[in-house]
C-alpha positions in Angstrom: 0.8 -76.1 137.8 -2.2 -77.6 139.5 -5.1 -75.1 140.0 -5.1 -73.6 144.1 -7.0 -71.3 145.9 -3.6 -70.3 147.7 0.0 -70.0 146.8 2.9 -70.1 149.6 5.5 -67.1 148.6 7.6 -69.8 146.1 4.5 -70.9 144.4 3.4 -67.4 143.9 7.2 -67.0 142.6 7.1 -69.9 140.1 3.8 -69.0 138.7 4.3 -65.1 138.1 8.3 -66.0 137.0 9.9 -64.2 139.4 12.7 -64.8 142.1 11.6 -64.8 145.7 13.5 -61.3 146.9 11.8 -59.4 143.5 8.6 -61.1 144.9 9.1 -59.5 148.5 9.5 -56.0 147.2 6.0 -56.3 145.2 4.3 -57.9 148.6 5.0 -53.8 149.9 3.1 -52.5 147.1 -0.4 -50.8 148.3 -2.9 -53.4 147.2 -0.7 -56.4 146.9 -3.1 -60.0 148.1 -1.6 -62.0 150.7 -3.1 -63.4 153.6 -0.5 -63.4 156.8 -1.8 -66.7 158.4 1.1 -66.5 161.4 3.3 -64.0 162.4 5.4 -66.4 160.0 3.1 -67.6 157.5 2.0 -66.0 154.4 -0.2 -66.8 151.8 -1.4 -65.5 148.3 -4.8 -65.9 146.9 -4.6 -66.8 143.3 -6.9 -65.5 141.8 -6.5 -61.9 143.5 -2.6 -62.6 142.3 -3.7 -62.6 139.1 -6.0 -59.8 139.0 -3.2 -57.6 141.0 -1.2 -58.8 137.9 -3.5 -57.9 135.0 -3.7 -54.4 137.2 -0.6 -53.6 137.6 0.7 -54.4 133.6 -2.4 -52.1 132.5 -1.3 -49.3 135.4 2.3 -49.5 134.2 1.5 -49.8 130.1 -0.8 -47.0 130.7 2.1 -44.9 132.4 4.0 -45.5 129.3 1.5 -43.8 126.8 
């Protein structure tokens, strides 16, 4: 995938390898990076999505011990 500043929901799903329903669940977590451009349009900043994924991975690995 080309370097983009913002992903649509479909692009973000493809970027991190999850389905749309899983991604929509992820969007409800505190601190999830999204920008509501209009009532029906959401974009996800690419750099913030990557940083959030790294932080979540670290948080979950710390929970396991």
